[in-house]
N, C-alpha and C positions, 0 to 999 in steps of 0.2 A: 959595483956599486953604477946607473945606468945612469946612462944621461940623458935629457929629451931638448929636442928641441923645437922650440918655435919659432910656426916664423911666421911671417909681418906681411905682409900685403902693401905695399907706398904706391902708389899713385906720382904719374911720374908721363911724363912727354919723353915723342921719340922726333928724330932734329923734322923739318919737315922741308928744310935745301938737302938734296944732295948732295948739293956746287957750290961753289964762290957766284951769291946770286951781284950782276955787276947792275949798275944804277944806273938814272938819268941824270946829267948835271940839276939842283931844281929841287926844292919839292915841289906838291901841287896841294891843290885845298879843298878838300871832300869835299860837295856838293853835297851829298843826299843821304849822311846819315846822322843820324839827331847826338845832340850831345852825349857826355855822360858815356859812348857807348867803344869798346873793347878795336879797337881794327886788329885785325892776328896779323899777324907776319904769311906768306901763301897768300893771303881775299886778295878775288882776280878784279879791276879798276881800268873803267874807257876813260882813257883822257883823253884832254885838250889842250894840247899844245898852245895852239893860239892866246890860253887865255890863265895858264899854268893854273888849271881846275883836273877833277876824275870828280868819278861815279863810284863807285863802290857795285859792280853788277852783281847783287843781291841774288843766293840762290840752297831752294831749300835739300835740304836732306832727310830722306822717310826712317826713323829707324823703328817704328810700330804703330804701333796703335789700329786704328780701322782705316774705313774712304774720308766715314764725317772727324770727323778726331783724330788724327796723322796725327804724332807723337816725330819729331821732331830737334837736330842736336841742335843744341842754343848754340847762341852768338851769330845769328840768323839774319835776327835788322830786320825779321817781318815786322807787319802793326795789322793793324786793323781793317788797314784803309786801301793791304789786299788783295789781290787773285790766287790760285791752286789756281793757274791751270782753270774754268769756265767758274769756279766757284767763289765767291769773297767769304774773306776770314774774322764772324764774324765776335772770337774769343782770340785770347790767345791764356791758357796758364802755363803761366810760371811758376812754381809752388815746388818742384822737380826736380832733385841740383843736377839730374844726369839727360834732361830731355824737359821741352816744352811742346803744349802739347793744343796745338791748336782742334777752332769748331769752323766745320763750316758747312754753307748755307744750306747743302747739300751731298750728295756722294758723289769723286771725283774721284774717276777707275783713276786716275792715273799714281795720285795717292796711295798708294801703297809702297811695301817695305821693299828700300833699297832704291827706290830712284831719286834722281834731282832735278827737282823741280826751279828752272828759271824767275825770277819776279817782276826779272827786268827785260830790254826786248836788244840793250843794248850789247856785245859783242865783247867778252872784255879783248884788253892786247898791251894786260903787265898787269905787273905781282904786287905786293905792298912787299915792300923792301926788309920793319922787319913790325912789332907790334907794338903801339901808339897809342894811350888813353884819349882817347877826342875830348877832353876836358871840358867840359863851361867858363865862358871867360876867357881862354886861352885868345891873345893876341895870331897869333897862328895857327889852325889851324890844319894842319900838314903831312905827308906820307911822304915819303919817302920811292918811290916806282922803279922798281925794276921788270929789265928786261930780258936778260940772258941768266938764267937757272933752272935746272932741274928740282924739280919736286915730290917730294912724296905722296901719290896720290890721295893711298890710306888716309896720310894726316891730317894734310891740308885742308882749306876752306873747301867744302864740294864744290865742285863745278860743274854742269850743265852737258851732255853729249857732242853737242847739237854748238859749242865754244870749240868743241877740239877739232883737228883730224891726224889721223889713226890717232897715237899719243899729243901730242904735237899742237899746243893754244892758236887755235885759227887762222888770228890776226895776230899774232908774232912767232914764228915757227920758230923761234931760240928759246922759249920758255918750252919746255917741254914736264910730261907727268907721269911721271912713271911706278910700276907696286911692284916692288922690294919685299 
């Protein structure tokens, strides 16, 4: 009597935080993300403590495509008014469930597989402590800011090398990015 076994692969998530995330008291109003967006745990943010506001430090990670049509990870908050390097984004194709495809005005040499490109000039100083949906008609569209945590770099929101000093966040060395 033969036994046949079928293996089924189930999509899952690896934990983003390797350690407990210490958070600042109070929540911060997000100022630069469109309503309806999902802001993932570990997304880098720039805090304005005087106003209790923050901006998401947006970045893209190129996972395929060409230098004129790069394929990027989903959830990057990219818009058609943004630029990648020196090139303006003219269209965004979101029809593929695994990636978004950008159409650039011309070839961008920095848009190669594996590249992480910042869309904003702000350097982050904290991270989002828990995933939250930035819903329409919310009274308070806020996030909790983590200031001390060890993050698994390969599963976290992409962070450009310019935002890091070694494996620590440049503006907050208590946030560390490691590979495990």
